[in-house]
Structures are given as C-alpha cells and as structure tokens.
PyMOL Python script that loads the backbone (N, CA, C, O; Angstrom):
from pymol import cmd

cmd.read_pdbstr("""\
ATOM      1  N   UNK A   1     -22.342   1.784  -1.039  1.00  0.00           N
ATOM      2  CA  UNK A   1     -20.899   1.837  -1.186  1.00  0.00           C
ATOM      3  C   UNK A   1     -20.541   1.449  -2.613  1.00  0.00           C
ATOM      4  O   UNK A   1     -21.058   0.455  -3.123  1.00  0.00           O
ATOM      5  N   UNK A   2     -19.669   2.210  -3.271  1.00  0.00           N
ATOM      6  CA  UNK A   2     -19.257   1.815  -4.629  1.00  0.00           C
ATOM      7  C   UNK A   2     -18.459   0.518  -4.570  1.00  0.00           C
ATOM      8  O   UNK A   2     -17.671   0.304  -3.650  1.00  0.00           O
ATOM      9  N   UNK A   3     -18.669  -0.332  -5.549  1.00  0.00           N
ATOM     10  CA  UNK A   3     -17.951  -1.600  -5.622  1.00  0.00           C
ATOM     11  C   UNK A   3     -16.939  -1.560  -6.741  1.00  0.00           C
ATOM     12  O   UNK A   3     -17.091  -0.837  -7.726  1.00  0.00           O
ATOM     13  N   UNK A   4     -15.907  -2.354  -6.565  1.00  0.00           N
ATOM     14  CA  UNK A   4     -14.956  -2.519  -7.666  1.00  0.00           C
ATOM     15  C   UNK A   4     -15.699  -3.270  -8.750  1.00  0.00           C
ATOM     16  O   UNK A   4     -16.370  -4.264  -8.474  1.00  0.00           O
ATOM     17  N   UNK A   5     -15.587  -2.815  -9.945  1.00  0.00           N
ATOM     18  CA  UNK A   5     -16.407  -3.382 -11.010  1.00  0.00           C
ATOM     19  C   UNK A   5     -15.904  -4.713 -11.539  1.00  0.00           C
ATOM     20  O   UNK A   5     -16.699  -5.503 -12.046  1.00  0.00           O
ATOM     21  N   UNK A   6     -14.632  -4.982 -11.440  1.00  0.00           N
ATOM     22  CA  UNK A   6     -14.148  -6.230 -12.011  1.00  0.00           C
ATOM     23  C   UNK A   6     -13.327  -7.012 -10.995  1.00  0.00           C
ATOM     24  O   UNK A   6     -12.547  -6.450 -10.226  1.00  0.00           O
ATOM     25  N   UNK A   7     -13.520  -8.289 -11.016  1.00  0.00           N
ATOM     26  CA  UNK A   7     -12.825  -9.204 -10.123  1.00  0.00           C
ATOM     27  C   UNK A   7     -11.404  -9.395 -10.619  1.00  0.00           C
ATOM     28  O   UNK A   7     -11.192  -9.582 -11.817  1.00  0.00           O
ATOM     29  N   UNK A   8     -10.410  -9.351  -9.709  1.00  0.00           N
ATOM     30  CA  UNK A   8      -9.035  -9.631 -10.128  1.00  0.00           C
ATOM     31  C   UNK A   8      -8.925 -11.029 -10.720  1.00  0.00           C
ATOM     32  O   UNK A   8      -9.626 -11.944 -10.287  1.00  0.00           O
ATOM     33  N   UNK A   9      -8.061 -11.197 -11.692  1.00  0.00           N
ATOM     34  CA  UNK A   9      -7.939 -12.473 -12.391  1.00  0.00           C
ATOM     35  C   UNK A   9      -7.497 -13.623 -11.493  1.00  0.00           C
ATOM     36  O   UNK A   9      -7.788 -14.784 -11.781  1.00  0.00           O
ATOM     37  N   UNK A  10      -6.795 -13.305 -10.405  1.00  0.00           N
ATOM     38  CA  UNK A  10      -6.324 -14.365  -9.518  1.00  0.00           C
ATOM     39  C   UNK A  10      -7.285 -14.644  -8.357  1.00  0.00           C
ATOM     40  O   UNK A  10      -6.911 -15.295  -7.381  1.00  0.00           O
ATOM     41  N   UNK A  11      -8.511 -14.155  -8.464  1.00  0.00           N
ATOM     42  CA  UNK A  11      -9.498 -14.304  -7.395  1.00  0.00           C
ATOM     43  C   UNK A  11     -10.724 -15.037  -7.921  1.00  0.00           C
ATOM     44  O   UNK A  11     -11.284 -14.681  -8.957  1.00  0.00           O
ATOM     45  N   UNK A  12     -11.130 -16.069  -7.186  1.00  0.00           N
ATOM     46  CA  UNK A  12     -12.313 -16.828  -7.610  1.00  0.00           C
ATOM     47  C   UNK A  12     -13.566 -15.991  -7.387  1.00  0.00           C
ATOM     48  O   UNK A  12     -13.566 -15.083  -6.556  1.00  0.00           O
ATOM     49  N   UNK A  13     -14.638 -16.293  -8.128  1.00  0.00           N
ATOM     50  CA  UNK A  13     -15.897 -15.575  -7.897  1.00  0.00           C
ATOM     51  C   UNK A  13     -16.378 -15.711  -6.447  1.00  0.00           C
ATOM     52  O   UNK A  13     -16.918 -14.761  -5.881  1.00  0.00           O
ATOM     53  N   UNK A  14     -16.183 -16.882  -5.853  1.00  0.00           N
ATOM     54  CA  UNK A  14     -16.622 -17.091  -4.476  1.00  0.00           C
ATOM     55  C   UNK A  14     -15.836 -16.198  -3.510  1.00  0.00           C
ATOM     56  O   UNK A  14     -16.408 -15.573  -2.617  1.00  0.00           O
ATOM     57  N   UNK A  15     -14.530 -16.153  -3.705  1.00  0.00           N
ATOM     58  CA  UNK A  15     -13.703 -15.312  -2.838  1.00  0.00           C
ATOM     59  C   UNK A  15     -14.049 -13.842  -3.029  1.00  0.00           C
ATOM     60  O   UNK A  15     -14.069 -13.081  -2.062  1.00  0.00           O
ATOM     61  N   UNK A  16     -14.318 -13.440  -4.255  1.00  0.00           N
ATOM     62  CA  UNK A  16     -14.672 -12.047  -4.544  1.00  0.00           C
ATOM     63  C   UNK A  16     -15.996 -11.693  -3.879  1.00  0.00           C
ATOM     64  O   UNK A  16     -16.149 -10.591  -3.353  1.00  0.00           O
ATOM     65  N   UNK A  17     -16.945 -12.610  -3.898  1.00  0.00           N
ATOM     66  CA  UNK A  17     -18.240 -12.379  -3.248  1.00  0.00           C
ATOM     67  C   UNK A  17     -18.056 -12.236  -1.734  1.00  0.00           C
ATOM     68  O   UNK A  17     -18.682 -11.381  -1.107  1.00  0.00           O
ATOM     69  N   UNK A  18     -17.201 -13.070  -1.156  1.00  0.00           N
ATOM     70  CA  UNK A  18     -16.932 -12.965   0.284  1.00  0.00           C
ATOM     71  C   UNK A  18     -16.265 -11.637   0.611  1.00  0.00           C
ATOM     72  O   UNK A  18     -16.602 -10.989   1.603  1.00  0.00           O
ATOM     73  N   UNK A  19     -15.336 -11.247  -0.212  1.00  0.00           N
ATOM     74  CA  UNK A  19     -14.652  -9.955  -0.032  1.00  0.00           C
ATOM     75  C   UNK A  19     -15.672  -8.820  -0.039  1.00  0.00           C
ATOM     76  O   UNK A  19     -15.653  -7.959   0.840  1.00  0.00           O
ATOM     77  N   UNK A  20     -16.552  -8.820  -1.020  1.00  0.00           N
ATOM     78  CA  UNK A  20     -17.574  -7.767  -1.123  1.00  0.00           C
ATOM     79  C   UNK A  20     -18.496  -7.785   0.089  1.00  0.00           C
ATOM     80  O   UNK A  20     -18.873  -6.728   0.595  1.00  0.00           O
ATOM     81  N   UNK A  21     -18.861  -8.968   0.557  1.00  0.00           N
ATOM     82  CA  UNK A  21     -19.744  -9.074   1.717  1.00  0.00           C
ATOM     83  C   UNK A  21     -19.076  -8.511   2.972  1.00  0.00           C
ATOM     84  O   UNK A  21     -19.720  -7.823   3.765  1.00  0.00           O
ATOM     85  N   UNK A  22     -17.806  -8.798   3.148  1.00  0.00           N
ATOM     86  CA  UNK A  22     -17.082  -8.269   4.310  1.00  0.00           C
ATOM     87  C   UNK A  22     -17.040  -6.749   4.247  1.00  0.00           C
ATOM     88  O   UNK A  22     -17.293  -6.079   5.249  1.00  0.00           O
ATOM     89  N   UNK A  23     -16.723  -6.200   3.080  1.00  0.00           N
ATOM     90  CA  UNK A  23     -16.674  -4.745   2.942  1.00  0.00           C
ATOM     91  C   UNK A  23     -18.026  -4.107   3.223  1.00  0.00           C
ATOM     92  O   UNK A  23     -18.091  -3.041   3.835  1.00  0.00           O
ATOM     93  N   UNK A  24     -19.101  -4.742   2.785  1.00  0.00           N
ATOM     94  CA  UNK A  24     -20.431  -4.188   3.022  1.00  0.00           C
ATOM     95  C   UNK A  24     -20.784  -4.192   4.504  1.00  0.00           C
ATOM     96  O   UNK A  24     -21.505  -3.310   4.969  1.00  0.00           O
ATOM     97  N   UNK A  25     -20.286  -5.169   5.246  1.00  0.00           N
ATOM     98  CA  UNK A  25     -20.572  -5.240   6.685  1.00  0.00           C
ATOM     99  C   UNK A  25     -19.739  -4.238   7.484  1.00  0.00           C
ATOM    100  O   UNK A  25     -20.117  -3.848   8.589  1.00  0.00           O
ATOM    101  N   UNK A  26     -18.629  -3.834   6.932  1.00  0.00           N
ATOM    102  CA  UNK A  26     -17.760  -2.887   7.635  1.00  0.00           C
ATOM    103  C   UNK A  26     -18.336  -1.483   7.531  1.00  0.00           C
ATOM    104  O   UNK A  26     -18.871  -1.091   6.494  1.00  0.00           O
ATOM    105  N   UNK A  27     -18.221  -0.741   8.610  1.00  0.00           N
ATOM    106  CA  UNK A  27     -18.611   0.660   8.555  1.00  0.00           C
ATOM    107  C   UNK A  27     -17.546   1.475   7.839  1.00  0.00           C
ATOM    108  O   UNK A  27     -16.458   0.981   7.543  1.00  0.00           O
ATOM    109  N   UNK A  28     -17.870   2.708   7.570  1.00  0.00           N
ATOM    110  CA  UNK A  28     -16.933   3.589   6.872  1.00  0.00           C
ATOM    111  C   UNK A  28     -15.627   3.774   7.618  1.00  0.00           C
ATOM    112  O   UNK A  28     -14.558   3.796   7.007  1.00  0.00           O
ATOM    113  N   UNK A  29     -15.705   3.909   8.953  1.00  0.00           N
ATOM    114  CA  UNK A  29     -14.487   4.069   9.748  1.00  0.00           C
ATOM    115  C   UNK A  29     -13.585   2.844   9.619  1.00  0.00           C
ATOM    116  O   UNK A  29     -12.369   2.978   9.478  1.00  0.00           O
ATOM    117  N   UNK A  30     -14.175   1.655   9.666  1.00  0.00           N
ATOM    118  CA  UNK A  30     -13.382   0.423   9.578  1.00  0.00           C
ATOM    119  C   UNK A  30     -12.765   0.274   8.193  1.00  0.00           C
ATOM    120  O   UNK A  30     -11.626  -0.178   8.071  1.00  0.00           O
ATOM    121  N   UNK A  31     -13.501   0.647   7.145  1.00  0.00           N
ATOM    122  CA  UNK A  31     -12.941   0.568   5.786  1.00  0.00           C
ATOM    123  C   UNK A  31     -11.775   1.531   5.635  1.00  0.00           C
ATOM    124  O   UNK A  31     -10.759   1.198   5.024  1.00  0.00           O
ATOM    125  N   UNK A  32     -11.926   2.734   6.198  1.00  0.00           N
ATOM    126  CA  UNK A  32     -10.835   3.711   6.124  1.00  0.00           C
ATOM    127  C   UNK A  32      -9.616   3.205   6.884  1.00  0.00           C
ATOM    128  O   UNK A  32      -8.497   3.280   6.376  1.00  0.00           O
ATOM    129  N   UNK A  33      -9.819   2.692   8.091  1.00  0.00           N
ATOM    130  CA  UNK A  33      -8.708   2.173   8.871  1.00  0.00           C
ATOM    131  C   UNK A  33      -8.013   1.033   8.138  1.00  0.00           C
ATOM    132  O   UNK A  33      -6.785   0.960   8.129  1.00  0.00           O
ATOM    133  N   UNK A  34      -8.787   0.146   7.526  1.00  0.00           N
ATOM    134  CA  UNK A  34      -8.210  -0.966   6.766  1.00  0.00           C
ATOM    135  C   UNK A  34      -7.393  -0.455   5.588  1.00  0.00           C
ATOM    136  O   UNK A  34      -6.304  -0.963   5.319  1.00  0.00           O
ATOM    137  N   UNK A  35      -7.907   0.538   4.894  1.00  0.00           N
ATOM    138  CA  UNK A  35      -7.164   1.111   3.761  1.00  0.00           C
ATOM    139  C   UNK A  35      -5.857   1.732   4.228  1.00  0.00           C
ATOM    140  O   UNK A  35      -4.827   1.576   3.574  1.00  0.00           O
ATOM    141  N   UNK A  36      -5.890   2.434   5.352  1.00  0.00           N
ATOM    142  CA  UNK A  36      -4.660   3.051   5.876  1.00  0.00           C
ATOM    143  C   UNK A  36      -3.658   1.985   6.305  1.00  0.00           C
ATOM    144  O   UNK A  36      -2.458   2.128   6.066  1.00  0.00           O
ATOM    145  N   UNK A  37      -4.143   0.918   6.936  1.00  0.00           N
ATOM    146  CA  UNK A  37      -3.246  -0.166   7.340  1.00  0.00           C
ATOM    147  C   UNK A  37      -2.612  -0.836   6.130  1.00  0.00           C
ATOM    148  O   UNK A  37      -1.426  -1.164   6.148  1.00  0.00           O
ATOM    149  N   UNK A  38      -3.402  -1.041   5.078  1.00  0.00           N
ATOM    150  CA  UNK A  38      -2.852  -1.639   3.860  1.00  0.00           C
ATOM    151  C   UNK A  38      -1.813  -0.721   3.222  1.00  0.00           C
ATOM    152  O   UNK A  38      -0.785  -1.192   2.737  1.00  0.00           O
ATOM    153  N   UNK A  39      -2.075   0.579   3.220  1.00  0.00           N
ATOM    154  CA  UNK A  39      -1.109   1.533   2.670  1.00  0.00           C
ATOM    155  C   UNK A  39       0.197   1.484   3.448  1.00  0.00           C
ATOM    156  O   UNK A  39       1.278   1.502   2.860  1.00  0.00           O
ATOM    157  N   UNK A  40       0.095   1.421   4.774  1.00  0.00           N
ATOM    158  CA  UNK A  40       1.303   1.312   5.602  1.00  0.00           C
ATOM    159  C   UNK A  40       2.062   0.024   5.295  1.00  0.00           C
ATOM    160  O   UNK A  40       3.290   0.026   5.204  1.00  0.00           O
ATOM    161  N   UNK A  41       1.324  -1.076   5.136  1.00  0.00           N
ATOM    162  CA  UNK A  41       1.970  -2.364   4.848  1.00  0.00           C
ATOM    163  C   UNK A  41       2.698  -2.324   3.510  1.00  0.00           C
ATOM    164  O   UNK A  41       3.813  -2.832   3.394  1.00  0.00           O
ATOM    165  N   UNK A  42       2.078  -1.725   2.507  1.00  0.00           N
ATOM    166  CA  UNK A  42       2.708  -1.628   1.187  1.00  0.00           C
ATOM    167  C   UNK A  42       3.950  -0.752   1.263  1.00  0.00           C
ATOM    168  O   UNK A  42       4.977  -1.075   0.666  1.00  0.00           O
ATOM    169  N   UNK A  43       3.861   0.353   1.995  1.00  0.00           N
ATOM    170  CA  UNK A  43       5.023   1.242   2.139  1.00  0.00           C
ATOM    171  C   UNK A  43       6.170   0.506   2.830  1.00  0.00           C
ATOM    172  O   UNK A  43       7.327   0.643   2.433  1.00  0.00           O
ATOM    173  N   UNK A  44       5.849  -0.271   3.859  1.00  0.00           N
ATOM    174  CA  UNK A  44       6.874  -1.051   4.559  1.00  0.00           C
ATOM    175  C   UNK A  44       7.526  -2.049   3.614  1.00  0.00           C
ATOM    176  O   UNK A  44       8.748  -2.194   3.613  1.00  0.00           O
ATOM    177  N   UNK A  45       6.722  -2.735   2.812  1.00  0.00           N
ATOM    178  CA  UNK A  45       7.276  -3.689   1.839  1.00  0.00           C
ATOM    179  C   UNK A  45       8.168  -2.991   0.821  1.00  0.00           C
ATOM    180  O   UNK A  45       9.222  -3.511   0.456  1.00  0.00           O
ATOM    181  N   UNK A  46       7.752  -1.822   0.366  1.00  0.00           N
ATOM    182  CA  UNK A  46       8.573  -1.086  -0.601  1.00  0.00           C
ATOM    183  C   UNK A  46       9.901  -0.684   0.024  1.00  0.00           C
ATOM    184  O   UNK A  46      10.946  -0.782  -0.620  1.00  0.00           O
ATOM    185  N   UNK A  47       9.868  -0.228   1.285  1.00  0.00           N
ATOM    186  CA  UNK A  47      11.117   0.131   1.964  1.00  0.00           C
ATOM    187  C   UNK A  47      12.015  -1.088   2.141  1.00  0.00           C
ATOM    188  O   UNK A  47      13.233  -0.989   1.990  1.00  0.00           O
ATOM    189  N   UNK A  48      11.420  -2.237   2.461  1.00  0.00           N
ATOM    190  CA  UNK A  48      12.218  -3.458   2.596  1.00  0.00           C
ATOM    191  C   UNK A  48      12.851  -3.843   1.258  1.00  0.00           C
ATOM    192  O   UNK A  48      13.996  -4.293   1.216  1.00  0.00           O
ATOM    193  N   UNK A  49      12.112  -3.667   0.174  1.00  0.00           N
ATOM    194  CA  UNK A  49      12.663  -3.950  -1.147  1.00  0.00           C
ATOM    195  C   UNK A  49      13.812  -3.008  -1.479  1.00  0.00           C
ATOM    196  O   UNK A  49      14.843  -3.430  -2.003  1.00  0.00           O
ATOM    197  N   UNK A  50      13.627  -1.730  -1.170  1.00  0.00           N
ATOM    198  CA  UNK A  50      14.704  -0.768  -1.404  1.00  0.00           C
ATOM    199  C   UNK A  50      15.922  -1.113  -0.554  1.00  0.00           C
ATOM    200  O   UNK A  50      17.057  -1.021  -1.024  1.00  0.00           O
ATOM    201  N   UNK A  51      15.687  -1.514   0.710  1.00  0.00           N
ATOM    202  CA  UNK A  51      16.807  -1.868   1.588  1.00  0.00           C
ATOM    203  C   UNK A  51      17.552  -3.090   1.038  1.00  0.00           C
ATOM    204  O   UNK A  51      18.778  -3.156   1.124  1.00  0.00           O
ATOM    205  N   UNK A  52      16.826  -4.048   0.480  1.00  0.00           N
ATOM    206  CA  UNK A  52      17.469  -5.241  -0.089  1.00  0.00           C
ATOM    207  C   UNK A  52      18.323  -4.869  -1.303  1.00  0.00           C
ATOM    208  O   UNK A  52      19.391  -5.445  -1.512  1.00  0.00           O
ATOM    209  N   UNK A  53      17.851  -3.905  -2.102  1.00  0.00           N
ATOM    210  CA  UNK A  53      18.603  -3.504  -3.286  1.00  0.00           C
ATOM    211  C   UNK A  53      19.724  -2.525  -2.970  1.00  0.00           C
ATOM    212  O   UNK A  53      20.684  -2.408  -3.732  1.00  0.00           O
ATOM    213  N   UNK A  54      19.602  -1.809  -1.829  1.00  0.00           N
ATOM    214  CA  UNK A  54      20.589  -0.791  -1.449  1.00  0.00           C
ATOM    215  C   UNK A  54      20.936  -0.960   0.026  1.00  0.00           C
ATOM    216  O   UNK A  54      20.604  -0.098   0.840  1.00  0.00           O
ATOM    217  N   UNK A  55      21.596  -2.054   0.380  1.00  0.00           N
ATOM    218  CA  UNK A  55      21.859  -2.330   1.800  1.00  0.00           C
ATOM    219  C   UNK A  55      22.759  -1.290   2.474  1.00  0.00           C
ATOM    220  O   UNK A  55      22.765  -1.177   3.700  1.00  0.00           O
ATOM    221  N   UNK A  56      23.500  -0.549   1.698  1.00  0.00           N
ATOM    222  CA  UNK A  56      24.392   0.460   2.264  1.00  0.00           C
ATOM    223  C   UNK A  56      23.671   1.758   2.598  1.00  0.00           C
ATOM    224  O   UNK A  56      24.227   2.610   3.292  1.00  0.00           O
ATOM    225  N   UNK A  57      22.453   1.921   2.119  1.00  0.00           N
ATOM    226  CA  UNK A  57      21.723   3.185   2.276  1.00  0.00           C
ATOM    227  C   UNK A  57      21.205   3.360   3.700  1.00  0.00           C
ATOM    228  O   UNK A  57      20.812   2.400   4.362  1.00  0.00           O
ATOM    229  N   UNK A  58      21.217   4.611   4.149  1.00  0.00           N
ATOM    230  CA  UNK A  58      20.633   4.934   5.456  1.00  0.00           C
ATOM    231  C   UNK A  58      19.105   4.941   5.324  1.00  0.00           C
ATOM    232  O   UNK A  58      18.560   4.927   4.220  1.00  0.00           O
ATOM    233  N   UNK A  59      18.437   4.964   6.470  1.00  0.00           N
ATOM    234  CA  UNK A  59      16.974   5.010   6.445  1.00  0.00           C
ATOM    235  C   UNK A  59      16.502   6.271   5.708  1.00  0.00           C
ATOM    236  O   UNK A  59      15.560   6.221   4.917  1.00  0.00           O
ATOM    237  N   UNK A  60      17.160   7.388   5.976  1.00  0.00           N
ATOM    238  CA  UNK A  60      16.801   8.633   5.292  1.00  0.00           C
ATOM    239  C   UNK A  60      16.971   8.535   3.788  1.00  0.00           C
ATOM    240  O   UNK A  60      16.136   9.028   3.030  1.00  0.00           O
ATOM    241  N   UNK A  61      18.056   7.896   3.353  1.00  0.00           N
ATOM    242  CA  UNK A  61      18.279   7.698   1.911  1.00  0.00           C
ATOM    243  C   UNK A  61      17.162   6.851   1.309  1.00  0.00           C
ATOM    244  O   UNK A  61      16.691   7.125   0.205  1.00  0.00           O
ATOM    245  N   UNK A  62      16.744   5.826   2.038  1.00  0.00           N
ATOM    246  CA  UNK A  62      15.673   4.961   1.537  1.00  0.00           C
ATOM    247  C   UNK A  62      14.361   5.731   1.437  1.00  0.00           C
ATOM    248  O   UNK A  62      13.628   5.577   0.460  1.00  0.00           O
ATOM    249  N   UNK A  63      14.062   6.549   2.427  1.00  0.00           N
ATOM    250  CA  UNK A  63      12.845   7.363   2.384  1.00  0.00           C
ATOM    251  C   UNK A  63      12.899   8.317   1.198  1.00  0.00           C
ATOM    252  O   UNK A  63      11.909   8.487   0.486  1.00  0.00           O
ATOM    253  N   UNK A  64      14.065   8.946   0.985  1.00  0.00           N
ATOM    254  CA  UNK A  64      14.193   9.857  -0.169  1.00  0.00           C
ATOM    255  C   UNK A  64      13.978   9.118  -1.484  1.00  0.00           C
ATOM    256  O   UNK A  64      13.333   9.643  -2.391  1.00  0.00           O
ATOM    257  N   UNK A  65      14.517   7.893  -1.597  1.00  0.00           N
ATOM    258  CA  UNK A  65      14.304   7.092  -2.813  1.00  0.00           C
ATOM    259  C   UNK A  65      12.819   6.768  -2.996  1.00  0.00           C
ATOM    260  O   UNK A  65      12.278   6.867  -4.098  1.00  0.00           O
ATOM    261  N   UNK A  66      12.175   6.380  -1.895  1.00  0.00           N
ATOM    262  CA  UNK A  66      10.757   6.035  -1.962  1.00  0.00           C
ATOM    263  C   UNK A  66       9.927   7.226  -2.417  1.00  0.00           C
ATOM    264  O   UNK A  66       9.069   7.090  -3.290  1.00  0.00           O
ATOM    265  N   UNK A  67      10.176   8.381  -1.837  1.00  0.00           N
ATOM    266  CA  UNK A  67       9.430   9.589  -2.208  1.00  0.00           C
ATOM    267  C   UNK A  67       9.703   9.954  -3.665  1.00  0.00           C
ATOM    268  O   UNK A  67       8.788  10.347  -4.388  1.00  0.00           O
ATOM    269  N   UNK A  68      10.961   9.827  -4.100  1.00  0.00           N
ATOM    270  CA  UNK A  68      11.296  10.133  -5.499  1.00  0.00           C
ATOM    271  C   UNK A  68      10.567   9.190  -6.445  1.00  0.00           C
ATOM    272  O   UNK A  68      10.005   9.628  -7.449  1.00  0.00           O
ATOM    273  N   UNK A  69      10.572   7.879  -6.126  1.00  0.00           N
ATOM    274  CA  UNK A  69       9.905   6.898  -6.991  1.00  0.00           C
ATOM    275  C   UNK A  69       8.389   7.095  -6.997  1.00  0.00           C
ATOM    276  O   UNK A  69       7.748   7.020  -8.045  1.00  0.00           O
ATOM    277  N   UNK A  70       7.833   7.343  -5.828  1.00  0.00           N
ATOM    278  CA  UNK A  70       6.371   7.419  -5.708  1.00  0.00           C
ATOM    279  C   UNK A  70       5.803   8.736  -6.219  1.00  0.00           C
ATOM    280  O   UNK A  70       4.788   8.752  -6.916  1.00  0.00           O
ATOM    281  N   UNK A  71       6.460   9.842  -5.871  1.00  0.00           N
ATOM    282  CA  UNK A  71       5.890  11.160  -6.148  1.00  0.00           C
ATOM    283  C   UNK A  71       6.710  12.014  -7.106  1.00  0.00           C
ATOM    284  O   UNK A  71       6.257  13.079  -7.525  1.00  0.00           O
ATOM    285  N   UNK A  72       7.914  11.560  -7.458  1.00  0.00           N
ATOM    286  CA  UNK A  72       8.756  12.349  -8.343  1.00  0.00           C
ATOM    287  C   UNK A  72       9.327  13.583  -7.671  1.00  0.00           C
ATOM    288  O   UNK A  72       9.697  14.545  -8.344  1.00  0.00           O
ATOM    289  N   UNK A  73       9.402  13.560  -6.335  1.00  0.00           N
ATOM    290  CA  UNK A  73       9.893  14.704  -5.565  1.00  0.00           C
ATOM    291  C   UNK A  73      11.259  14.368  -4.991  1.00  0.00           C
ATOM    292  O   UNK A  73      11.457  13.312  -4.390  1.00  0.00           O
ATOM    293  N   UNK A  74      12.194  15.283  -5.187  1.00  0.00           N
ATOM    294  CA  UNK A  74      13.534  15.123  -4.621  1.00  0.00           C
ATOM    295  C   UNK A  74      13.563  15.793  -3.257  1.00  0.00           C
ATOM    296  O   UNK A  74      13.443  17.015  -3.167  1.00  0.00           O
ATOM    297  N   UNK A  75      13.718  15.018  -2.204  1.00  0.00           N
ATOM    298  CA  UNK A  75      13.853  15.596  -0.872  1.00  0.00           C
ATOM    299  C   UNK A  75      15.311  15.994  -0.651  1.00  0.00           C
ATOM    300  O   UNK A  75      16.217  15.350  -1.179  1.00  0.00           O
ATOM    301  N   UNK A  76      15.540  17.055   0.129  1.00  0.00           N
ATOM    302  CA  UNK A  76      16.915  17.449   0.429  1.00  0.00           C
ATOM    303  C   UNK A  76      17.602  16.423   1.307  1.00  0.00           C
ATOM    304  O   UNK A  76      16.938  15.591   1.925  1.00  0.00           O
ATOM    305  N   UNK A  77      18.923  16.472   1.370  1.00  0.00           N
ATOM    306  CA  UNK A  77      19.696  15.553   2.204  1.00  0.00           C
ATOM    307  C   UNK A  77      19.231  15.609   3.652  1.00  0.00           C
ATOM    308  O   UNK A  77      19.077  14.569   4.293  1.00  0.00           O
ATOM    309  N   UNK A  78      19.009  16.798   4.166  1.00  0.00           N
ATOM    310  CA  UNK A  78      18.557  16.952   5.559  1.00  0.00           C
ATOM    311  C   UNK A  78      17.148  17.505   5.529  1.00  0.00           C
ATOM    312  O   UNK A  78      16.913  18.630   5.087  1.00  0.00           O
ATOM    313  N   UNK A  79      16.226  16.709   5.998  1.00  0.00           N
ATOM    314  CA  UNK A  79      14.821  17.152   6.040  1.00  0.00           C
ATOM    315  C   UNK A  79      14.204  16.873   7.359  1.00  0.00           C
ATOM    316  O   UNK A  79      13.030  17.179   7.569  1.00  0.00           O
TER     317      UNK A  79
END
""", "prot")
cmd.dss("prot")
cmd.show_as("cartoon", "prot")
cmd.util.cbc("prot")
cmd.orient("prot")
C-alpha cells in the first residue's frame, strides 16, 4: 500500500506510526469505506459552515453553493 510520505506537522511520530499500522491492517474495502465516510463528514461540515454563514438559504441553495465552490459548476435553480 502506498504511504503518505510526510507526517503532518501537528502529528507526533508515535501517532503517525500508529496511524500507518492501522491502515496496513485494514483491507482495501475497509480503507475505501473509511475514505468515503471521511468525505461525507467533510461535506457535512462544509454544509454546516455554509448554513452558519447563510442561515436564510434553502438546502438546495446551500448545495448549489457547495458545488460551485468545490467544482466551479453552476447548478440550475431546479435540479
């Protein structure tokens, strides 16, 4: 499995070693599922941040903002 080459600055060498060991023990399916769960969590946090900055916006408006910020794509009003 390819490893991340550099340890994040806010992570101790011991914690980084434990992280790598956990990833090595996980099968490919579990690593993929974990990555998808993390992506969902980040998307949820981004939507919550957008909602905090734009409390008047509908859920659809927030999704359109997220897609515009993330991908540079303008979604139509009704999609």
